[in-house]
N, C-alpha and C positions, 0 to 999 in steps of 0.2 A: 744549939743555943749559941755556939761560937759564930756560926754564919749569920745569925740574926744580929748579934752584937756588932758584926763587921759592917753593918749598915749605918751605924751611928756616925762615923767619921764622914763618909760621903754625903749623907743627908745633911749633917750640920754644916759641912763646907758649902754645899749647894745652897742651903738656906742663907748663909752669911754672904755668899757671892751675889745672890739675887736681892737680898735685903738692902744692903748698903747703909743701914742705920744700926748703930752700935750703942744705943742707950741701954741702961740696965733693964728697963721694963721690956724692951723688945728682945734682948738677949734671953731673958727668963722665959718669955713667951715662945721664942724659937726653940729653946731647949725643951720646953714642955711639949711642943708640937712634934719634935723629933722623938722624944720619949714615947709619946702616944702612938706614933706611927710604928715604932719598933715593937711596942707592946702588942699592938693589933696584928702586925705581921707574925709575931711569935704565936699568938693565940690562934691565928688562922692556919698555921703550919704550912705556909707556902714558900718558905725559904729553903732552897736546896742549891746544889752546885750551879745549876743552869741560871738561877735567878741572881746569884752573887758570884759571877765568874772572876775569881781572884788570880788564876794562873796567867792570863795574858798581861796583867798589870805591869810587870817589870820591863817588858819589851815594848809596851804600848807607846811611850813618847817617841822612841826612834821610828816606829812604824808610822805614827801620825806625821812626823817631820817628813818622811819619805812620801807619804800620801799627799801632803800639801804641795810638794814639788811636782808630783804627777798631775795634780789638779791645775796648777799653774801652767805646766807644759801643755796639757790638753786644752786649756782655755785659749792659749795663744794659737794653737793649731786650729781649733774650731772657729775662732775669730777670723783667721786668715781664709779659711774655706768659705765662710759666709760672706765676707767682704770682697772676695775675689770676683773680678768681672767674668771669669770662666769658672763657674761653680762646678766642682767635681764631686758633689755630694751624691753618693749612691747608697742609700740606706739598706742595711741587711739585718736579718734576724738569724741567729744561730745559737747553738748550745755550746757552752764552755764546760768541759768536763771537770768534775771535782772528785776524783777517785780517792777514797779513804779519808776525806776531810770531815771532821766531826761537825755536828750541827751548828755549834757556836761559830766555828771557823767559816762555815758556809754563809752564815748570816753576815759576819764581818766582811767576807769576800763580796757578797752581793751588794752590801751597802757601799763598799769602796768602789765597786763598778759604777753604781748609780751616782756617787759623788763626783766621779771623774766626768767632765764635760765631753759630750759626744757619745756616751754609752749609757745604757739604762738596763737594769736588771728587770726582767718581766716576770720570771717565775723560777722558783727554786724547788728542785725535787731530787730524787736519788741519783738520777743520771747526770745532773749538772745544773747549771744556771742558764736559763734562756735569756739572751742578751740582744738588745737592739743597738746597733751602732750606725753612726752617720756614714761610715765608709767601711769597706771590707778590711782595710788595714787595721782599724781598731779592734775588730773581731780576731784577726790573725794574731795581733799582739797579745790579746787576752789568752788565746789558745796556746801561745808559746809558754805561758805559765809563770812569768816573772812575778806578777801580783799574787798568784796562788801560792807560790813558794814562800813569799814574804809572810803571807797570812799563816801558812803552815808553821813557819818558824816562830811566829807570834804565839801560837797555841803551845808550841813545844817548850816555851820558856817556863 
């Protein structure tokens, strides 16, 4: 029941963020819709730790700040490569190992790889994440494990 109730604040915040209208009628309708969703989710019994991951939350802002910097750095690098008169693009596909990484962390890691320009997560399985990179250096950087270690710390929080 506690996990179900923990949905109220994020759902209400998301509704308020998207609505942008704060008249009494719309606030009552928004509260009613959030209440209805929480009641339905509770009745369906689908809320568990995986659907409401609360553990990464304290370290998430710091990780997102770091990830934004990585996205910016990669964007500049990809732009240079694409606009260069001597294009050095050599696309590669490889597997980035994820030893001992929980499922939630694997998903966060794969999404972070995809958000970073120049790399794309193709498949996630027990052996690791299959990644397409515009050049071998991007794949080597991922295999070095800097991003994986940050994701691991995120989950450990």
